[in-house]
C-alpha positions in Angstrom: 0.0 0.0 0.0 2.8 2.4 0.8 4.6 1.7 -2.5 1.3 2.0 -4.4 0.4 5.4 -2.9 4.0 6.6 -3.2 3.9 5.9 -6.9 0.3 7.3 -7.3 1.2 10.5 -5.4 4.4 10.9 -7.5 2.3 10.7 -10.7 -0.4 13.0 -9.4 2.1 15.6 -8.3 4.0 15.4 -11.6 4.7 18.3 -14.0 1.1 18.1 -15.4 -0.6 19.1 -12.1 2.0 21.6 -11.2 1.6 23.2 -14.6 -2.2 23.1 -14.2 -2.0 24.9 -10.8 0.5 27.4 -12.0 -1.3 27.9 -15.3 -4.6 28.6 -13.6 -2.9 31.2 -11.5 -1.5 32.9 -14.6 -4.8 32.7 -16.3 -6.7 34.3 -13.4 -4.0 36.9 -13.0 -4.5 38.0 -16.6 -8.3 37.9 -16.4 -8.3 39.9 -13.2 -5.7 42.4 -14.5 -3.2 41.7 -11.9 -5.4 42.3 -9.0 -2.9 40.9 -6.5 -0.5 43.8 -7.4 -3.2 46.6 -7.9 -5.0 45.9 -4.6 -2.4 44.5 -2.3 -2.2 47.4 0.2 -6.0 47.8 0.3 -6.3 44.0 0.9 -3.8 44.1 3.8 -5.7 47.0 5.4 -8.9 45.1 5.0 -7.4 41.9 6.4 -6.4 43.6 9.7 -9.8 45.3 10.3 -11.6 43.0 12.7 -15.1 44.2 12.5 -17.2 44.7 9.3 -20.9 44.7 8.5 -22.5 41.7 6.9 -23.3 38.1 7.7 -20.8 35.5 8.9 -19.4 33.7 11.9 -16.0 35.3 12.3 -14.1 38.6 11.3 -12.0 39.0 8.3 -8.9 38.9 10.6 -10.2 35.7 12.3 -10.8 34.0 8.9 -7.3 35.0 7.7 -5.7 33.7 10.9 -7.6 30.4 10.7 -6.5 30.0 7.1 -2.9 30.9 8.0 -3.0 28.4 10.9 -3.2 25.6 8.4 -1.0 27.1 5.6 1.9 28.4 7.7 3.2 25.1 8.7 5.9 22.5 8.1 6.1 23.6 4.5 7.5 26.9 5.5 10.4 25.2 7.5 11.0 21.8 5.8 9.5 22.7 2.4 11.6 25.7 1.7 14.9 24.1 2.8 14.1 21.0 0.7 13.5 23.3 -2.3 16.8 25.1 -1.8 18.8 21.8 -1.1 17.4 19.9 -4.2 16.7 22.8 -6.6 19.4 25.3 -5.6 18.8 29.0 -4.5 17.1 29.7 -7.8 14.2 27.6 -6.6 13.2 30.5 -4.3 12.6 32.7 -7.4 10.1 30.2 -8.7 8.6 29.9 -5.3 8.0 33.7 -5.4 6.4 33.4 -8.9 4.1 30.7 -7.5 3.2 32.9 -4.6 2.5 35.9 -6.9 0.2 34.0 -9.3 -1.2 32.0 -6.4 -2.6 35.2 -4.9 -5.0 35.5 -7.9 -6.0 31.9 -7.4 -6.6 32.5 -3.7 -8.6 35.6 -4.5 -10.8 33.6 -6.8 -11.4 30.8 -4.3 -12.3 33.3 -1.6 -14.8 35.1 -3.8 -16.6 31.9 -4.9 -16.7 30.6 -1.3 -18.5 33.6 0.0 -20.7 34.0 -3.2 -22.1 30.5 -2.9 -22.0 29.9 0.9 -25.0 28.6 2.8 -26.4 28.7 6.3 -26.9 25.3 7.8 -29.6 24.1 10.2 -27.6 25.3 13.2 -27.4 28.9 11.8 -23.7 28.5 11.0 -22.1 29.3 7.7 -21.0 26.5 5.4 -19.0 27.1 2.2 -16.1 26.1 0.0 -15.4 24.3 -3.3 -18.0 21.7 -2.7 -20.8 24.3 -2.7 -19.6 26.5 -5.6 -18.9 23.4 -7.6 -22.5 22.2 -7.0 -24.0 25.6 -7.8 -21.8 26.3 -10.8 -22.4 23.0 -12.4 -26.0 22.3 -11.1 -24.9 18.8 -10.1 -23.2 17.4 -6.9 -20.7 15.1 -8.6 -17.6 17.4 -8.5 -18.6 18.8 -5.1 -19.0 15.3 -3.6 -15.6 14.2 -5.1 -13.9 17.3 -3.5 -15.5 16.7 -0.2 -14.5 13.0 -0.1 -10.9 13.8 -1.0 -10.8 16.8 1.4 -12.1 14.7 4.4 -9.6 11.9 3.7 -6.7 14.3 3.2 -7.6 16.2 6.5 -7.0 13.1 8.6 -3.6 12.6 7.0 -1.7 15.8 6.3 -3.8 17.9 8.7 -4.0 15.5 11.6 -1.8 12.5 11.9 1.3 13.9 10.2 1.2 17.0 12.3 0.6 15.1 15.5 3.6 12.8 14.7 5.8 15.8 13.9 4.9 17.4 17.2 5.4 14.3 19.2 8.9 13.7 17.7 9.9 17.3 18.3 8.8 17.3 22.0 10.1 13.8 22.7 13.6 14.6 21.4 13.8 17.9 23.3 12.1 17.0 26.6 12.3 13.2 26.9 8.5 12.7 27.2 7.3 9.6 25.5 4.9 9.7 22.5 2.0 8.3 24.5 2.1 11.2 27.0 2.6 13.8 24.2 -0.2 12.3 22.1 -2.6 12.4 25.1 -1.8 16.0 25.9 -2.0 17.1 22.3 -5.4 15.3 21.9 -6.8 16.9 25.0 -5.6 20.4 23.9 -7.0 19.9 20.4 -10.3 18.8 21.8 -10.7 21.8 24.1 -10.3 24.1 21.1 -12.3 22.4 18.4 -15.3 21.7 20.6 -16.1 25.4 20.2 -16.2 25.2 16.4 -14.8 27.8 14.0 -15.3 30.7 16.5 -13.0 29.0 19.0 -10.5 28.0 16.3 -10.4 31.5 14.9 -10.0 33.0 18.4 -7.1 30.7 19.3 -5.5 31.2 15.8 -5.8 35.0 16.2 -3.3 34.8 19.1 -1.2 31.8 18.1 -0.5 32.6 14.5 0.8 36.2 15.0 2.9 35.0 18.0 4.5 32.1 16.2 5.2 34.1 13.0 6.7 37.0 15.0 8.9 34.6 17.0 10.2 32.9 13.8 10.7 36.3 12.2 12.6 37.6 15.2 15.0 34.6 15.3 15.5 34.8 11.5 16.2 38.5 11.6 19.0 37.9 14.2 20.5 35.2 12.0 20.4 37.5 8.9 21.9 40.5 10.8 24.7 38.2 12.1 25.4 37.4 8.4 24.4 40.7 6.9 27.7 40.8 4.9 26.5 37.7 3.1 22.9 38.7 2.6 23.6 40.5 -0.7 25.3 37.5 -2.1 22.5 35.3 -0.9 19.9 37.3 -2.8 22.1 37.4 -5.9 22.3 33.6 -5.8 18.5 33.4 -6.1 18.4 35.5 -9.3 21.7 34.2 -10.7 20.5 30.5 -10.6 16.8 31.0 -11.3 17.2 30.4 -15.0 20.3 28.3 -15.1 20.2 25.8 -12.2 23.2 25.2 -10.0 26.3 23.1 -10.6 27.5 20.6 -8.0 29.3 22.4 -5.1 30.8 20.7 -2.0 28.1 18.4 -0.5 25.4 19.8 -2.7 24.2 17.2 -5.2 23.7 19.6 -8.1 20.5 21.0 -9.6 19.5 21.4 -13.2 17.1 24.2 -14.3 14.3 21.7 -14.5 14.8 20.7 -10.8 15.1 24.4 -9.9 11.7 25.2 -11.4 10.1 21.9 -10.2 11.1 22.2 -6.5 10.4 25.9 -6.4 6.9 25.5 -7.8 6.1 22.3 -5.9 7.2 23.5 -2.5 5.6 26.9 -3.0 2.2 25.3 -3.8 2.6 22.9 -0.9 3.2 25.8 1.4 0.4 28.3 0.3 -2.2 25.7 -0.9 -3.4 28.0 -3.6 -5.7 26.1 -5.9 -6.0 23.2 -3.5 -9.5 24.4 -2.3 -8.8 24.2 1.4 -8.6 27.8 2.4 -11.9 28.9 0.9 -13.7 26.7 3.3 -12.8 29.0 6.2 -13.1 32.1 4.0 -16.8 31.4 3.6 -17.3 31.9 7.3 -16.0 35.4 7.3 -18.3 38.3 8.3 -18.5 40.5 5.2 -21.0 42.3 3.1 -19.3 41.6 -0.3 -17.6 38.5 -1.6 -14.8 40.6 -3.1 -13.8 42.0 0.2 -13.1 38.5 1.7 -11.5 37.5 -1.6 -9.0 40.3 -1.1 -8.3 39.2 2.5 -7.9 35.6 1.4 -5.2 36.5 -1.2 -3.1 38.2 1.6 -2.7 34.7 3.1 -0.6 33.6 0.2 1.4 36.8 0.3 2.2 36.4 4.0 2.8 32.7 3.8 5.0 32.5 0.6 6.4 35.9 0.0 7.1 36.7 3.6 7.5 33.6 5.8 9.0 31.3 3.2 11.3 34.1 2.1 12.6 34.5 5.6 13.6 30.8 5.7 15.2 31.1 2.3 17.3 34.1 3.2 18.5 32.5 6.5 19.6 29.4 4.5 21.3 31.3 1.6 23.0 34.0 3.7 24.5 31.5 6.1 25.7 29.3 3.2 24.4 26.1 4.8 22.5 25.2 1.6 25.6 23.4 0.3 26.0 21.3 3.5 24.1 18.3 2.0 21.4 18.5 4.6 17.7 18.9 3.7 14.3 19.4 5.4 14.1 20.5 9.0 17.7 19.5 9.6 18.9 22.1 7.1 16.8 24.8 8.7 18.1 23.9 12.2 21.6 24.0 10.9 21.1 27.5 9.3 19.5 28.9 12.5 22.2 27.3 14.6 24.9 29.1 12.5 23.4 32.4 13.4 22.2 32.0 17.0 24.4 31.2 20.0 24.4 27.9 21.8 21.4 25.7 21.3 19.1 28.6 20.7 18.9 28.0 16.9 18.0 24.4 17.4 15.4 25.2 20.2 13.8 28.0 18.1 13.2 25.8 15.1 11.8 23.0 17.2 9.5 25.3 19.1 8.2 26.9 16.0 7.8 23.5 14.3 5.6 22.4 17.3 3.4 25.6 17.1 3.2 25.4 13.3 2.1 21.8 13.5 -0.5 22.3 16.2 -2.0 25.3 14.4 -2.3 23.1 11.2 -4.2 20.5 13.2 -6.7 23.2 14.2 -7.1 24.7 10.8 -7.5 21.4 9.0 -10.0 20.1 11.4 -12.4 22.8 10.2 -11.7 22.0 6.6 -12.3 18.3 7.1 -15.4 18.9 9.3 -17.1 21.0 6.6 -16.3 18.4 3.9 -17.8 15.8 6.3 -20.9 18.0 6.9 -21.4 18.4 3.1 -21.5 14.6 2.7 -23.4 13.5 5.8 -25.1 16.6 7.3 -24.6 18.6 10.6 -25.9 15.9 13.0 -22.7 13.9 12.8 -20.3 16.7 13.4 -19.8 15.7 17.0 -18.7 12.2 15.8 -16.3 13.8 13.4 -14.7 15.9 16.2 -14.3 13.0 18.6 -12.7 11.0 15.8 -10.3 13.9 15.0 -9.1 14.0 18.6 -8.6 10.2 18.6 -6.6 10.3 15.5 -4.4 13.1 16.9 -3.5 10.6 19.7 -2.9 7.8 17.2 -0.9 9.9 14.9 1.6 10.7 17.7 2.3 6.9 18.1 2.8 5.4 14.7 5.1 5.6 11.7 3.5 7.5 8.9 5.0 6.6 5.5 1.7 5.3 4.2 -0.2 8.3 5.6 2.2 10.8 4.0 1.8 9.2 0.5 -2.0 8.8 0.9 -2.3 12.4 2.0 -0.3 13.6 -0.9 -2.5 11.7 -3.3 -5.7 13.1 -1.7 -4.4 16.6 -1.8 -3.8 16.3 -5.5 -7.2 14.8 -6.1 -8.7 17.8 -4.2 -7.1 20.3 -6.5 -8.5 18.9 -9.8 -12.3 19.5 -9.3 -11.4 22.8 -7.6 -9.3 24.0 -10.6 -12.1 23.0 -13.0 -14.5 25.2 -11.0 -12.2 28.1 -10.9 -11.6 28.0 -14.6 -15.3 27.5 -15.6 -16.6 30.2 -13.2 -13.9 32.8 -13.9 -16.4 34.7 -16.1 -18.7 35.4 -13.1 -15.6 36.2 -11.0 -14.4 38.8 -13.5 -17.8 40.6 -13.9 -18.4 40.8 -10.2 -14.9 42.1 -9.5 -15.3 44.8 -12.1 -18.7 45.8 -10.6 -17.1 45.9 -7.1 -14.1 48.1 -8.2 -16.5 50.4 -10.1 -18.6 50.7 -6.9 -15.5 51.6 -4.9 -14.5 54.3 -7.4 -18.0 55.8 -7.5 -18.4 55.6 -3.7 -21.5 53.4 -3.8 -19.5 50.7 -2.0 -17.7 51.6 1.2 -14.1 50.3 1.3 -14.1 49.4 4.9 -17.7 49.1 6.0 
């Protein structure tokens, strides 16, 4: 089973899907006339305004933090370092390209999620790709497919993998066994998710800014300690973006194809643009216009890929550790250890890894819950939440090679119906965006009300 899903996931995440994800982002960027560049500052101001008029369960800020809770994760630590190690510093350039066009994709997902959201029997908002696929195609087939793949992927990449990562990190640093860590993590998760999206958003609103600020502060110290190498580190990114990198020291060597491949793949893995996960929480935002939440949604990709991922990349390139032969979290730890005294570099990366993983557990619980609700209704939500807590405990105990490969395959299968929906509904998206921007210019739509 492990070999099968490894091969299947490898095929699904081949150049064809990466090209489809990136191509959809370029297509939407052109159709929306580069909205991610034209409206970025307005979107950022909108994102950090907590109260707005309109229906919804949580604020714009709460929705953004809940989405970032799941996207700012292991990909920002291990994913970036793997891209640099296997694709060379030039892979960061392609990660930036992925982030830029991914902002248009995330805008589109956020718009459609709010446009076609519904109120369930409990009076709560439900939305996401399953709903706009059903409305857009007047059939449930694609929506059901997305919901099945999303619910399955959630238990893997959003639950067991994160719990296992957290358990290993805590066990190695404190000596607590995986049983104790798993029990503690399961109880902590249960206390949060029992309150639904409002509790998740509340916790994320405190946890996400803190963990990003902590990571940023540590990275800034490392970069300042190697400030004389920062300029050369940035030059490496652009120098090798279109040429790849020859073998150097312990570095295995990277062709241009690998440079592009790993940059695009790890960028998409980190920001999840086009995957269809983030619009599920975007639908819950309190807003009086779909375009406003769409703008807020696209800032998530900006913050995740163009800020947090870039921080990791600059630490690795400026310290010169990218040629060490290490990859993944080990490379990031080595880079931070090179710039922070004693064991502080190691401890910082491990602490942030734990927080990133736990926040991902919270964010993905809501994604999976809403997919489950779409398939079976609201009355079984409690069963889903109890199961989620149980699998957090199980995930902390077991080896996860099969789960990793299965989750990768499910993530790829999620993206396909979502991308079909984005492309086919792009006409509606463009018209509504033009009307919104015209209303802003004429003053008939208030920018922050």
